[in-house]
Structures are given as structure tokens and as C-alpha cells.
DRENDO-1510 file (C-alpha; in Angstrom, 1 decimal, always signed):
<recs>
REC; n; res; u; v; w
REC; 1; UNK; -131.4; -100.6; -26.4 .
REC; 2; UNK; -134.9; -99.0; -25.7 .
REC; 3; UNK; -135.9; -98.7; -21.4 .
REC; 4; UNK; -138.9; -98.4; -19.8 .
REC; 5; UNK; -140.7; -97.9; -16.8 .
REC; 6; UNK; -143.9; -98.4; -15.5 .
REC; 7; UNK; -145.3; -96.3; -12.6 .
REC; 8; UNK; -148.6; -99.0; -11.3 .
REC; 9; UNK; -151.5; -98.0; -9.8 .
REC; 10; UNK; -154.4; -99.1; -8.9 .
REC; 11; UNK; -156.0; -102.9; -7.7 .
REC; 12; UNK; -154.3; -106.6; -8.6 .
REC; 13; UNK; -156.5; -106.7; -11.3 .
REC; 14; UNK; -154.2; -103.5; -12.9 .
REC; 15; UNK; -151.3; -105.2; -11.7 .
REC; 16; UNK; -152.2; -108.6; -13.7 .
REC; 17; UNK; -152.4; -105.9; -16.3 .
REC; 18; UNK; -149.4; -103.8; -15.4 .
REC; 19; UNK; -147.5; -107.5; -15.9 .
REC; 20; UNK; -148.6; -108.4; -19.1 .
REC; 21; UNK; -147.6; -104.3; -20.4 .
REC; 22; UNK; -144.5; -105.0; -18.9 .
REC; 23; UNK; -143.6; -108.7; -20.3 .
REC; 24; UNK; -145.0; -107.1; -24.2 .
REC; 25; UNK; -141.8; -104.3; -23.9 .
REC; 26; UNK; -139.7; -107.5; -22.6 .
REC; 27; UNK; -140.6; -109.3; -25.7 .
REC; 28; UNK; -139.8; -106.0; -27.8 .
REC; 29; UNK; -136.6; -105.7; -26.6 .
REC; 30; UNK; -136.7; -103.2; -24.4 .
REC; 31; UNK; -135.2; -103.7; -20.9 .
REC; 32; UNK; -137.2; -102.7; -17.5 .
REC; 33; UNK; -135.6; -99.6; -15.4 .
REC; 34; UNK; -136.5; -98.9; -12.0 .
REC; 35; UNK; -135.2; -95.3; -12.1 .
REC; 36; UNK; -137.9; -93.2; -14.7 .
REC; 37; UNK; -134.4; -90.8; -15.2 .
REC; 38; UNK; -133.1; -93.5; -17.3 .
REC; 39; UNK; -136.4; -94.2; -19.1 .
REC; 40; UNK; -136.9; -93.5; -22.9 .
REC; 41; UNK; -140.7; -94.8; -22.2 .
REC; 42; UNK; -142.4; -93.9; -19.0 .
REC; 43; UNK; -146.1; -96.2; -19.1 .
REC; 44; UNK; -148.4; -94.6; -16.0 .
REC; 45; UNK; -150.8; -97.9; -15.5 .
REC; 46; UNK; -153.9; -95.9; -13.7 .
REC; 47; UNK; -156.6; -96.6; -11.8 .
REC; 48; UNK; -160.0; -94.9; -12.2 .
REC; 49; UNK; -162.5; -96.1; -9.7 .
REC; 50; UNK; -162.4; -93.7; -6.9 .
REC; 51; UNK; -161.8; -90.3; -7.1 .
REC; 52; UNK; -159.0; -90.2; -5.1 .
REC; 53; UNK; -157.2; -92.8; -7.0 .
REC; 54; UNK; -158.2; -90.9; -10.2 .
REC; 55; UNK; -156.5; -87.8; -8.6 .
REC; 56; UNK; -153.0; -89.9; -7.6 .
REC; 57; UNK; -152.9; -91.0; -11.4 .
REC; 58; UNK; -153.1; -88.0; -12.8 .
REC; 59; UNK; -151.1; -86.5; -10.2 .
REC; 60; UNK; -148.3; -89.0; -11.4 .
REC; 61; UNK; -148.9; -88.0; -14.8 .
REC; 62; UNK; -148.2; -84.1; -14.6 .
REC; 63; UNK; -145.4; -84.9; -12.2 .
REC; 64; UNK; -143.8; -87.2; -15.1 .
REC; 65; UNK; -144.1; -84.7; -17.9 .
REC; 66; UNK; -142.3; -82.1; -15.5 .
REC; 67; UNK; -140.0; -84.2; -14.6 .
REC; 68; UNK; -139.0; -85.5; -17.5 .
REC; 69; UNK; -140.3; -83.1; -21.0 .
REC; 70; UNK; -138.5; -85.0; -23.9 .
REC; 71; UNK; -139.5; -88.6; -22.2 .
REC; 72; UNK; -142.3; -90.7; -24.3 .
REC; 73; UNK; -145.3; -90.8; -21.5 .
REC; 74; UNK; -148.1; -93.4; -22.0 .
REC; 75; UNK; -151.5; -93.2; -20.2 .
REC; 76; UNK; -152.4; -96.9; -19.3 .
REC; 77; UNK; -155.4; -98.4; -17.2 .
REC; 78; UNK; -159.0; -97.6; -16.0 .
REC; 79; UNK; -158.1; -93.6; -16.2 .
REC; 80; UNK; -157.0; -94.3; -19.5 .
REC; 81; UNK; -159.7; -96.5; -20.6 .
REC; 82; UNK; -162.6; -94.5; -19.0 .
REC; 83; UNK; -161.6; -91.1; -20.1 .
REC; 84; UNK; -159.4; -91.5; -23.1 .
REC; 85; UNK; -161.4; -89.2; -25.4 .
REC; 86; UNK; -161.5; -86.6; -23.0 .
REC; 87; UNK; -158.0; -87.0; -22.0 .
REC; 88; UNK; -157.1; -86.7; -26.0 .
REC; 89; UNK; -157.3; -83.0; -25.5 .
REC; 90; UNK; -156.8; -82.2; -21.9 .
REC; 91; UNK; -153.7; -84.1; -21.5 .
REC; 92; UNK; -152.3; -83.5; -24.8 .
REC; 93; UNK; -149.4; -81.8; -23.6 .
REC; 94; UNK; -149.1; -84.2; -20.9 .
REC; 95; UNK; -149.4; -87.6; -22.4 .
REC; 96; UNK; -147.6; -88.8; -26.0 .
REC; 97; UNK; -150.3; -91.9; -26.1 .
REC; 98; UNK; -153.1; -93.3; -24.3 .
REC; 99; UNK; -154.6; -96.9; -24.1 .
REC; 100; UNK; -157.1; -98.6; -23.0 .
REC; 101; UNK; -157.2; -102.3; -21.3 .
REC; 102; UNK; -159.9; -103.9; -23.7 .
REC; 103; UNK; -156.9; -105.4; -25.4 .
REC; 104; UNK; -153.2; -104.8; -23.7 .
REC; 105; UNK; -151.5; -105.9; -27.4 .
REC; 106; UNK; -151.9; -102.8; -28.7 .
REC; 107; UNK; -149.3; -101.3; -26.8 .
REC; 108; UNK; -146.8; -102.9; -29.7 .
REC; 109; UNK; -148.6; -100.6; -32.7 .
REC; 110; UNK; -148.3; -97.4; -30.1 .
REC; 111; UNK; -144.5; -98.1; -29.4 .
REC; 112; UNK; -144.0; -99.0; -32.7 .
REC; 113; UNK; -145.3; -95.4; -33.8 .
REC; 114; UNK; -143.7; -93.1; -30.9 .
REC; 115; UNK; -140.5; -94.9; -31.4 .
REC; 116; UNK; -140.4; -94.7; -35.4 .
REC; 117; UNK; -137.9; -92.4; -37.0 .
REC; 118; UNK; -140.8; -90.0; -37.9 .
REC; 119; UNK; -141.4; -89.1; -34.1 .
REC; 120; UNK; -138.1; -89.1; -33.0 .
REC; 121; UNK; -139.2; -85.8; -30.2 .
REC; 122; UNK; -142.1; -86.1; -28.0 .
REC; 123; UNK; -145.7; -86.0; -29.9 .
REC; 124; UNK; -147.7; -84.7; -26.9 .
REC; 125; UNK; -147.3; -81.4; -28.0 .
REC; 126; UNK; -149.7; -82.5; -30.4 .
REC; 127; UNK; -152.2; -84.9; -30.2 .
REC; 128; UNK; -151.7; -88.0; -28.4 .
REC; 129; UNK; -152.1; -91.5; -29.9 .
REC; 130; UNK; -155.2; -93.2; -29.0 .
REC; 131; UNK; -155.7; -96.6; -28.9 .
REC; 132; UNK; -159.3; -98.7; -26.9 .
REC; 133; UNK; -160.4; -101.9; -27.9 .
REC; 134; UNK; -164.0; -103.0; -27.6 .
REC; 135; UNK; -164.0; -104.7; -23.7 .
REC; 136; UNK; -164.4; -108.3; -24.6 .
REC; 137; UNK; -162.4; -111.5; -23.6 .
REC; 138; UNK; -160.1; -111.6; -20.8 .
REC; 139; UNK; -156.1; -110.1; -21.4 .
REC; 140; UNK; -153.9; -113.2; -20.6 .
REC; 141; UNK; -150.5; -114.1; -21.2 .
REC; 142; UNK; -147.9; -115.4; -19.4 .
REC; 143; UNK; -145.8; -113.1; -17.4 .
REC; 144; UNK; -142.3; -112.5; -17.7 .
REC; 145; UNK; -142.1; -109.9; -15.0 .
REC; 146; UNK; -144.0; -110.0; -11.6 .
REC; 147; UNK; -144.8; -106.9; -9.5 .
REC; 148; UNK; -145.5; -108.6; -6.2 .
REC; 149; UNK; -143.2; -110.1; -3.5 .
REC; 150; UNK; -141.5; -113.3; -4.3 .
REC; 151; UNK; -143.4; -116.2; -4.0 .
REC; 152; UNK; -147.0; -114.6; -4.6 .
REC; 153; UNK; -148.7; -114.2; -8.1 .
REC; 154; UNK; -152.4; -113.0; -8.9 .
REC; 155; UNK; -153.9; -115.0; -11.4 .
REC; 156; UNK; -157.1; -113.4; -12.9 .
REC; 157; UNK; -160.2; -115.8; -14.0 .
REC; 158; UNK; -162.6; -113.2; -15.0 .
REC; 159; UNK; -163.4; -109.4; -16.4 .
REC; 160; UNK; -166.0; -106.9; -16.0 .
REC; 161; UNK; -169.1; -107.8; -14.0 .
REC; 162; UNK; -172.6; -108.0; -14.2 .
REC; 163; UNK; -173.8; -107.2; -10.4 .
REC; 164; UNK; -174.1; -103.5; -11.6 .
REC; 165; UNK; -174.0; -102.4; -7.9 .
REC; 166; UNK; -175.3; -98.8; -7.8 .
REC; 167; UNK; -172.1; -97.5; -6.4 .
REC; 168; UNK; -169.7; -99.1; -8.7 .
REC; 169; UNK; -167.8; -97.9; -12.0 .
REC; 170; UNK; -166.1; -100.9; -13.1 .
REC; 171; UNK; -169.3; -102.0; -15.5 .
REC; 172; UNK; -168.7; -99.1; -17.1 .
REC; 173; UNK; -164.6; -99.4; -16.9 .
REC; 174; UNK; -164.2; -103.1; -18.2 .
REC; 175; UNK; -167.6; -104.0; -19.6 .
REC; 176; UNK; -169.7; -107.3; -18.7 .
REC; 177; UNK; -168.7; -110.6; -17.3 .
REC; 178; UNK; -166.7; -112.3; -19.0 .
REC; 179; UNK; -164.5; -115.7; -17.6 .
REC; 180; UNK; -161.5; -117.3; -18.8 .
REC; 181; UNK; -161.5; -121.3; -20.0 .
REC; 182; UNK; -161.0; -123.5; -17.1 .
REC; 183; UNK; -158.0; -125.2; -19.3 .
REC; 184; UNK; -156.3; -121.6; -19.5 .
REC; 185; UNK; -156.3; -121.2; -15.9 .
REC; 186; UNK; -155.3; -124.1; -14.8 .
REC; 187; UNK; -152.0; -124.4; -17.4 .
REC; 188; UNK; -151.5; -120.8; -16.0 .
REC; 189; UNK; -151.7; -122.0; -12.6 .
REC; 190; UNK; -149.4; -124.9; -13.3 .
REC; 191; UNK; -147.0; -122.3; -15.6 .
REC; 192; UNK; -146.4; -120.4; -12.4 .
REC; 193; UNK; -146.3; -123.4; -10.0 .
REC; 194; UNK; -143.4; -125.0; -11.8 .
REC; 195; UNK; -141.4; -121.5; -11.6 .
REC; 196; UNK; -141.4; -121.4; -8.1 .
REC; 197; UNK; -144.5; -119.5; -7.0 .
REC; 198; UNK; -146.0; -120.6; -3.8 .
REC; 199; UNK; -148.9; -118.6; -3.4 .
REC; 200; UNK; -151.5; -118.8; -6.0 .
REC; 201; UNK; -154.4; -115.5; -5.6 .
REC; 202; UNK; -157.3; -116.3; -7.6 .
REC; 203; UNK; -158.9; -112.6; -8.8 .
REC; 204; UNK; -162.0; -111.2; -10.3 .
REC; 205; UNK; -164.0; -108.5; -9.9 .
REC; 206; UNK; -166.4; -111.3; -8.1 .
REC; 207; UNK; -165.3; -114.8; -8.4 .
REC; 208; UNK; -168.7; -116.1; -7.5 .
REC; 209; UNK; -169.6; -115.3; -11.1 .
REC; 210; UNK; -166.9; -116.9; -12.9 .
REC; 211; UNK; -168.5; -118.9; -15.5 .
REC; 212; UNK; -171.7; -117.3; -15.1 .
REC; 213; UNK; -171.8; -114.8; -18.4 .
REC; 214; UNK; -174.6; -113.5; -19.7 .
REC; 215; UNK; -176.5; -114.1; -16.9 .
REC; 216; UNK; -177.3; -110.9; -15.3 .
REC; 217; UNK; -178.0; -110.7; -12.1 .
REC; 218; UNK; -181.0; -108.9; -9.7 .
REC; 219; UNK; -183.5; -109.0; -7.5 .
REC; 220; UNK; -186.0; -110.8; -10.6 .
REC; 221; UNK; -183.7; -113.3; -11.7 .
REC; 222; UNK; -181.6; -114.0; -8.7 .
REC; 223; UNK; -182.7; -117.9; -8.4 .
REC; 224; UNK; -181.2; -118.7; -11.6 .
REC; 225; UNK; -177.8; -117.8; -10.2 .
REC; 226; UNK; -177.9; -120.9; -8.3 .
REC; 227; UNK; -179.0; -123.4; -11.0 .
REC; 228; UNK; -176.9; -126.9; -11.1 .
REC; 229; UNK; -173.2; -127.0; -9.7 .
REC; 230; UNK; -171.1; -123.0; -9.6 .
REC; 231; UNK; -168.6; -123.5; -12.1 .
REC; 232; UNK; -166.2; -122.1; -9.6 .
REC; 233; UNK; -166.3; -125.0; -7.6 .
REC; 234; UNK; -165.8; -127.1; -10.8 .
REC; 235; UNK; -162.6; -124.9; -11.4 .
REC; 236; UNK; -161.6; -125.6; -7.7 .
REC; 237; UNK; -161.8; -129.6; -7.9 .
REC; 238; UNK; -159.8; -129.2; -10.9 .
REC; 239; UNK; -157.0; -127.5; -9.0 .
REC; 240; UNK; -157.3; -130.0; -5.9 .
REC; 241; UNK; -155.9; -131.9; -8.8 .
REC; 242; UNK; -152.6; -130.2; -9.4 .
REC; 243; UNK; -149.8; -131.9; -7.2 .
REC; 244; UNK; -147.8; -130.3; -4.9 .
REC; 245; UNK; -147.8; -127.6; -2.2 .
REC; 246; UNK; -149.2; -124.4; -2.6 .
REC; 247; UNK; -151.9; -121.8; -0.9 .
REC; 248; UNK; -154.7; -121.0; -3.5 .
REC; 249; UNK; -156.4; -118.0; -1.8 .
REC; 250; UNK; -159.7; -116.6; -2.9 .
REC; 251; UNK; -160.2; -112.9; -3.6 .
REC; 252; UNK; -163.9; -111.3; -3.3 .
REC; 253; UNK; -166.7; -113.2; -3.6 .
REC; 254; UNK; -169.6; -111.4; -4.1 .
REC; 255; UNK; -172.3; -112.0; -0.8 .
REC; 256; UNK; -175.1; -112.1; -2.8 .
REC; 257; UNK; -174.6; -115.5; -4.8 .
REC; 258; UNK; -171.9; -116.9; -2.8 .
REC; 259; UNK; -171.5; -120.8; -4.0 .
REC; 260; UNK; -171.7; -123.1; -1.2 .
REC; 261; UNK; -170.7; -126.0; -2.8 .
REC; 262; UNK; -166.9; -124.6; -2.8 .
REC; 263; UNK; -167.1; -125.3; +1.0 .
REC; 264; UNK; -166.7; -129.1; +1.1 .
REC; 265; UNK; -163.7; -128.6; -1.5 .
REC; 266; UNK; -162.2; -126.3; +0.9 .
REC; 267; UNK; -162.5; -128.5; +3.5 .
REC; 268; UNK; -161.0; -131.7; +1.6 .
REC; 269; UNK; -158.1; -129.3; +0.6 .
REC; 270; UNK; -156.4; -127.7; +3.1 .
REC; 271; UNK; -154.3; -125.9; +0.3 .
REC; 272; UNK; -157.4; -124.2; -0.8 .
REC; 273; UNK; -157.4; -121.3; +2.0 .
REC; 274; UNK; -160.4; -121.1; +3.8 .
REC; 275; UNK; -159.9; -117.1; +3.4 .
REC; 276; UNK; -162.5; -115.1; +2.3 .
REC; 277; UNK; -163.2; -111.8; +0.8 .
REC; 278; UNK; -166.4; -111.0; +1.0 .
REC; 279; UNK; -167.3; -106.9; +0.4 .
REC; 280; UNK; -170.7; -106.2; +2.5 .
REC; 281; UNK; -170.6; -102.7; +2.0 .
REC; 282; UNK; -173.2; -101.9; +4.5 .
REC; 283; UNK; -174.9; -103.5; +7.7 .
REC; 284; UNK; -177.9; -101.6; +6.8 .
REC; 285; UNK; -180.8; -103.8; +5.1 .
REC; 286; UNK; -181.7; -100.1; +3.8 .
REC; 287; UNK; -178.6; -99.2; +2.6 .
REC; 288; UNK; -178.2; -102.5; +1.0 .
REC; 289; UNK; -181.1; -102.2; -0.9 .
REC; 290; UNK; -180.5; -98.8; -2.5 .
REC; 291; UNK; -177.2; -100.3; -3.6 .
REC; 292; UNK; -179.0; -102.6; -5.7 .
REC; 293; UNK; -177.9; -105.7; -3.3 .
REC; 294; UNK; -180.2; -108.6; -3.1 .
REC; 295; UNK; -179.1; -109.3; +0.3 .
REC; 296; UNK; -179.6; -108.2; +3.6 .
REC; 297; UNK; -178.1; -107.6; +7.2 .
REC; 298; UNK; -179.8; -110.6; +8.2 .
REC; 299; UNK; -178.8; -113.1; +5.5 .
REC; 300; UNK; -175.1; -111.4; +5.3 .
REC; 301; UNK; -174.7; -112.6; +9.0 .
REC; 302; UNK; -176.0; -116.0; +8.2 .
REC; 303; UNK; -173.2; -116.1; +5.8 .
REC; 304; UNK; -170.9; -115.3; +7.7 .
REC; 305; UNK; -172.2; -117.9; +10.6 .
REC; 306; UNK; -172.4; -120.7; +8.1 .
REC; 307; UNK; -168.6; -120.2; +6.9 .
REC; 308; UNK; -167.4; -120.0; +10.5 .
REC; 309; UNK; -169.3; -123.1; +11.6 .
REC; 310; UNK; -168.5; -125.5; +8.4 .
REC; 311; UNK; -165.0; -124.1; +8.4 .
REC; 312; UNK; -163.6; -123.3; +12.2 .
REC; 313; UNK; -160.7; -121.7; +11.5 .
REC; 314; UNK; -161.6; -119.3; +8.8 .
REC; 315; UNK; -160.6; -115.9; +8.5 .
REC; 316; UNK; -163.4; -113.4; +6.8 .
REC; 317; UNK; -162.1; -109.8; +5.2 .
REC; 318; UNK; -164.6; -107.3; +4.0 .
REC; 319; UNK; -164.9; -103.8; +3.0 .
REC; 320; UNK; -167.3; -101.0; +3.9 .
REC; 321; UNK; -168.7; -97.6; +2.4 .
REC; 322; UNK; -169.4; -95.3; +4.5 .
REC; 323; UNK; -171.6; -92.2; +3.8 .
REC; 324; UNK; -173.8; -93.9; +0.7 .
REC; 325; UNK; -176.1; -91.3; -0.6 .
REC; 326; UNK; -179.3; -91.5; +1.7 .
REC; 327; UNK; -177.5; -93.4; +4.7 .
REC; 328; UNK; -178.8; -91.9; +7.7 .
REC; 329; UNK; -176.9; -91.7; +11.4 .
REC; 330; UNK; -179.1; -94.6; +12.2 .
REC; 331; UNK; -178.2; -96.3; +9.5 .
REC; 332; UNK; -174.6; -96.0; +10.1 .
REC; 333; UNK; -174.7; -97.1; +13.5 .
REC; 334; UNK; -176.3; -99.9; +12.3 .
REC; 335; UNK; -173.2; -100.8; +9.8 .
REC; 336; UNK; -171.3; -100.0; +13.3 .
REC; 337; UNK; -173.3; -103.0; +14.9 .
REC; 338; UNK; -173.2; -105.5; +12.4 .
REC; 339; UNK; -169.3; -105.1; +12.1 .
REC; 340; UNK; -169.1; -106.1; +16.0 .
REC; 341; UNK; -172.4; -108.6; +15.3 .
REC; 342; UNK; -170.1; -110.5; +13.0 .
REC; 343; UNK; -166.6; -109.8; +13.8 .
REC; 344; UNK; -164.3; -109.9; +10.8 .
REC; 345; UNK; -161.0; -110.8; +11.0 .
REC; 346; UNK; -160.4; -108.1; +8.6 .
REC; 347; UNK; -162.1; -104.8; +7.0 .
REC; 348; UNK; -161.7; -101.6; +4.3 .
REC; 349; UNK; -163.3; -99.1; +6.0 .
REC; 350; UNK; -163.9; -96.5; +2.5 .
REC; 351; UNK; -165.9; -92.8; +2.0 .
REC; 352; UNK; -168.0; -93.6; -0.6 .
REC; 353; UNK; -167.0; -91.4; -4.1 .
REC; 354; UNK; -169.6; -90.5; -6.1 .
REC; 355; UNK; -169.0; -91.6; -9.5 .
REC; 356; UNK; -170.2; -90.6; -12.6 .
REC; 357; UNK; -172.1; -92.8; -15.0 .
REC; 358; UNK; -173.8; -94.7; -11.9 .
REC; 359; UNK; -177.0; -94.7; -10.3 .
REC; 360; UNK; -175.9; -93.6; -7.3 .
REC; 361; UNK; -174.3; -90.7; -8.5 .
REC; 362; UNK; -177.8; -89.3; -9.0 .
REC; 363; UNK; -179.8; -90.5; -6.0 .
REC; 364; UNK; -180.6; -87.6; -3.9 .
REC; 365; UNK; -179.6; -86.6; +0.1 .
REC; 366; UNK; -176.0; -86.9; -0.8 .
REC; 367; UNK; -174.0; -87.3; +2.3 .
REC; 368; UNK; -171.2; -85.0; +3.0 .
REC; 369; UNK; -167.6; -85.8; +2.7 .
REC; 370; UNK; -166.5; -85.0; +6.2 .
REC; 371; UNK; -169.6; -87.1; +7.2 .
REC; 372; UNK; -168.4; -90.1; +5.6 .
REC; 373; UNK; -164.8; -90.1; +6.8 .
REC; 374; UNK; -165.8; -89.6; +10.0 .
REC; 375; UNK; -168.0; -93.0; +9.9 .
REC; 376; UNK; -165.3; -94.8; +8.1 .
REC; 377; UNK; -162.9; -93.4; +10.8 .
REC; 378; UNK; -165.3; -95.1; +13.7 .
REC; 379; UNK; -165.5; -98.1; +11.8 .
REC; 380; UNK; -161.9; -98.4; +11.8 .
REC; 381; UNK; -161.5; -98.1; +15.0 .
REC; 382; UNK; -164.2; -100.9; +16.0 .
REC; 383; UNK; -162.8; -103.3; +13.7 .
REC; 384; UNK; -159.1; -102.8; +14.7 .
REC; 385; UNK; -159.8; -103.8; +18.0 .
REC; 386; UNK; -161.7; -107.1; +16.3 .
REC; 387; UNK; -158.8; -107.6; +14.3 .
REC; 388; UNK; -156.6; -107.4; +17.4 .
REC; 389; UNK; -158.7; -109.8; +19.5 .
REC; 390; UNK; -159.2; -112.3; +16.4 .
REC; 391; UNK; -155.3; -112.6; +15.9 .
REC; 392; UNK; -154.9; -114.1; +19.3 .
REC; 393; UNK; -156.9; -116.9; +18.4 .
REC; 394; UNK; -153.1; -118.2; +16.7 .
REC; 395; UNK; -151.1; -117.7; +20.3 .
REC; 396; UNK; -148.7; -120.3; +20.5 .
REC; 397; UNK; -149.9; -122.1; +17.1 .
REC; 398; UNK; -147.4; -123.0; +14.3 .
REC; 399; UNK; -147.6; -121.9; +10.6 .
REC; 400; UNK; -146.1; -122.1; +7.3 .
REC; 401; UNK; -145.0; -118.4; +6.3 .
REC; 402; UNK; -144.4; -117.1; +2.8 .
REC; 403; UNK; -141.1; -114.9; +3.5 .
REC; 404; UNK; -141.7; -111.8; +1.3 .
REC; 405; UNK; -138.5; -108.8; +3.2 .
REC; 406; UNK; -135.9; -109.4; +5.3 .
REC; 407; UNK; -135.1; -106.5; +7.6 .
REC; 408; UNK; -132.3; -107.9; +9.9 .
REC; 409; UNK; -131.6; -105.7; +13.2 .
REC; 410; UNK; -127.5; -106.3; +12.9 .
REC; 411; UNK; -127.1; -103.9; +15.4 .
REC; 412; UNK; -128.7; -106.4; +18.0 .
REC; 413; UNK; -127.5; -109.5; +16.3 .
REC; 414; UNK; -131.2; -110.1; +15.5 .
REC; 415; UNK; -132.7; -111.5; +12.3 .
REC; 416; UNK; -136.4; -110.3; +11.2 .
REC; 417; UNK; -137.9; -111.0; +8.5 .
REC; 418; UNK; -141.6; -110.0; +6.8 .
REC; 419; UNK; -144.2; -113.0; +6.0 .
REC; 420; UNK; -147.7; -113.8; +5.9 .
REC; 421; UNK; -149.4; -116.9; +7.3 .
REC; 422; UNK; -152.6; -118.3; +5.6 .
REC; 423; UNK; -154.6; -115.9; +7.1 .
REC; 424; UNK; -153.2; -112.6; +5.7 .
REC; 425; UNK; -153.5; -112.0; +2.3 .
REC; 426; UNK; -151.3; -109.8; +0.1 .
REC; 427; UNK; -150.9; -106.2; +0.6 .
REC; 428; UNK; -154.0; -105.6; +2.5 .
REC; 429; UNK; -153.8; -107.6; +5.7 .
REC; 430; UNK; -151.1; -107.6; +8.7 .
REC; 431; UNK; -147.7; -109.5; +8.9 .
REC; 432; UNK; -146.0; -112.0; +10.4 .
REC; 433; UNK; -142.8; -110.8; +12.1 .
REC; 434; UNK; -140.5; -113.5; +11.8 .
REC; 435; UNK; -137.5; -113.5; +14.5 .
REC; 436; UNK; -134.5; -115.4; +14.0 .
REC; 437; UNK; -130.7; -116.0; +15.6 .
REC; 438; UNK; -128.6; -114.4; +12.8 .
REC; 439; UNK; -125.7; -116.4; +14.1 .
REC; 440; UNK; -128.7; -119.5; +12.9 .
REC; 441; UNK; -127.1; -121.1; +9.7 .
REC; 442; UNK; -130.1; -123.4; +9.5 .
REC; 443; UNK; -132.0; -119.8; +9.2 .
REC; 444; UNK; -130.3; -117.8; +7.4 .
REC; 445; UNK; -130.7; -120.5; +4.6 .
REC; 446; UNK; -133.8; -121.1; +4.5 .
REC; 447; UNK; -135.3; -117.3; +5.5 .
REC; 448; UNK; -135.1; -116.0; +2.0 .
REC; 449; UNK; -138.3; -114.1; +0.2 .
REC; 450; UNK; -140.1; -115.9; -1.7 .
REC; 451; UNK; -139.5; -118.8; +0.3 .
REC; 452; UNK; -142.2; -120.7; +2.9 .
REC; 453; UNK; -140.7; -121.2; +7.0 .
REC; 454; UNK; -142.2; -122.6; +9.6 .
REC; 455; UNK; -142.8; -120.4; +12.6 .
REC; 456; UNK; -144.4; -120.2; +16.3 .
REC; 457; UNK; -147.1; -117.1; +17.0 .
REC; 458; UNK; -145.8; -115.9; +20.4 .
REC; 459; UNK; -147.9; -112.4; +20.4 .
REC; 460; UNK; -150.3; -109.9; +18.7 .
REC; 461; UNK; -149.1; -106.5; +18.3 .
REC; 462; UNK; -151.6; -104.2; +16.5 .
REC; 463; UNK; -152.6; -105.8; +13.1 .
REC; 464; UNK; -149.2; -108.3; +12.9 .
REC; 465; UNK; -148.7; -111.0; +14.7 .
REC; 466; UNK; -145.3; -112.0; +16.2 .
REC; 467; UNK; -143.4; -115.2; +15.5 .
REC; 468; UNK; -140.6; -117.0; +16.1 .
REC; 469; UNK; -138.5; -119.1; +13.6 .
REC; 470; UNK; -138.3; -123.1; +13.9 .
REC; 471; UNK; -135.6; -125.4; +12.6 .
</recs>
């Protein structure tokens, strides 16, 4: 039996693609191994979004070829999609095949070619196989293996993006917006829940754009986006009809066209979490305009106020790009003020990455990397203090906690588990540190990865909350 190893990089959307690739190999009779040394085929599912991620992915390619010169290496993911033709020559001695992400089923043809009797030695010394397809539809299928922590899964509802923010390469890599049907999404959610998944994370480059295929978003036709009931609210209503206990988390909603009609649905169904990942990117209206955003500092502030007034205990995560071309010291300070004013529960702060084929790549007054990094570090410092204060609102409250990992302190007879409450998204936010008595049989039975337990918040340590297990 042939064996494969997956080296996974990138975002949650790329993770879903990785899970689909795993499934296709399993269906072809391959077995998955955790050590690349045991594998016949190594898949490197790359990220091509920003420079640091690209470098990390490429380093993985070089390391794999250096350590395993006779194994078949397949380059997958966004980096492969974006630079397939360039890599065919530049990485000819490093990879045996290059697979774009337009149609992941093409991995079947690659494997058939690589592992046929005619190619029983590495072909990387010649020319790698290239398989790419147009960016049409959304790659999806039942996944037999999930890469995240037990009990949680991502469900991709859109692919591509029509927002065309001037800094973003996603439309270049993954094309224009495409949405899955509501029926297909509901079917996938029900299937995951039937297999014991508790947390469903809806993902897409912009969930607000779901069902708006063919609508170009921009200043000239922005009002068109709000005509009628939003498709996202229609989807959430159908999800609300699903029976059972679960969490539904919405990740990545563009602030310029946030669908306000989802708020009443969230108010009625506490399974749909009032957790909003809204990438504001800047607190300067001038910089936002240069980013091709239609919103302003004022409109974004009002959005936060609206969400917190309608959903008192909502949790807001955001992202900021620091050092965008032309950003002045004054505008950077405006972003600092904006963060202090809206007090997001969580935020990621990153230096701007200059990406070819984006509008911002050609903009004048590029900010130095050193200055961009310093601005990001300052925002992280501000946000860390805000997060610590925001977490204190949970003190003495009881929450369901999805257990992810057990790290018992046996020497002190103390049980310790890591998990997340509703206000903590997977991988990007802090954790619930759950303590319990190792002599408590009830706790030992209930506290298992993928299970949901009840815990009380006793304290805050940095970005984590300290909790105790409740019987």
C-alpha cells in the first residue's frame, strides 16, 4: 500500500482543501502517515497570500527534497496555483508535480502518472507534471479526515472574492466569487454533526458576499449589495432549523457590507454564536480609501456599537495591516486611537506585504518593513491590554467549553485541559485552561478531546482564561 504525508500550510480555507486532498488519496487506497520518512508521496499544501507565508512554504519544499531525494513531492495550494508556470522551471529539481487549487480532483491524475511503472523513479530531475483548472465552482466533498482539533470543523461556503481590496491577492489566486448552494451547505453541516462534530465554522473570503455571485462590489454600485434579504441570513435561517446542540461560528465578514439582517437570527438562536471576525485593516479613513474600502473610521465604529448594542455579549475579532503604502505616522496613530475606541476582543496586527498583481504594489510611498513592523508591534501591545480587560467580563460566569487537548500535571495530582468557550475561535484566540481533580472519575470520563463540558471562569492570564470543571 502506498503511503502519503501532508505538510499543511495557510488559512482555514486551505485547510479544507488539504482535507479534501487527504480524502481523495484515502479513496485511492493510500494510507496517511505522520512521519514523511515513511511516505512514498509528500504533498506540500502551500500558502501564497503574503511574502512570509510564501517563504515558509518554499522552505518546506527545499527541506523535503533535501531530506527525501527519492520520494515523490507534489506542490499544492495557493503558491502552486499562483506560480505554477514559473515553478515548472525554477523548482524542476525539487518537485515532481504541481497541482493548482481550481479542481482538486486532478490529484488523481497526478498520482496515476507519478506512480505508474514508467515513472518508478523521481522525475523531478526532468520536468514536473502540472495540473491546473479554471477557478470555477467551489471544491467540496465529504471529508474522511479533519486536520483541526476534535469536535470542530470548517465548512467553506464561498470561494474567491469580488471585493478587490487593493492590497489583497486572493482574487488573483482564487478568482472571482463563487458560492455553494444552500442545500449543499446544509447537507455538509448535518453530515458533520452526525459524526460528532460540535463546532461548525463557516468560512469564505467574505461571508457577507455569500450568494452575491456576479455582483461587483465598489463605490459606484455599493447600494446594490443591500437589495433584498441577504443570502447569508437565508442560510442561517435554514441552519437554525437543524435539530440538536452545536455551535455555529461565522468567520470573515467584510465590514463594508455587513448583513445586519443576520442579527435577529442570532438573537433567536444561541447556537449561532455572536462572534464576528471583521477585518477593519485600518483606523484611518484616508488609508481605507486607498485600500479600496467604501467604509470609514466612523462607519466602522458605528458597526461595532450596533453589534454590541443588539448583542450585548458579542465578541469581535479584527485584523489590521500596518505600513500600507502612503500611511503616515499620523494615520498610524489614528489606527491606534481607533483600536482604543472600539476595543476589539481580539485582533491580529500584521506588517503590510507588497504583493505583485495587486493595485497597492504600484502605489508610491512604500513604507519600510522596519517601520511597518514597529507599528504592528505597537498595535499588538495596545490590543493585548484590551483583550485582558475584555476577558474580565467573563469572570465568575459558567460556559460550555469544547475540550481540545489534555495536559495533566500528574506530579501534583492536577488535571489540566485546554479548550475554548464560544468567544474563542480555533487557533487564533486564547484558550480556556480547565483544571480538575485527577481523582474525580466523573471529570476523567467527561473531559476528553472533542467533548463539551461546563466550566466556571475564575481568572484571566494574558489572553487565556482560567476555569474549573463543574460536575
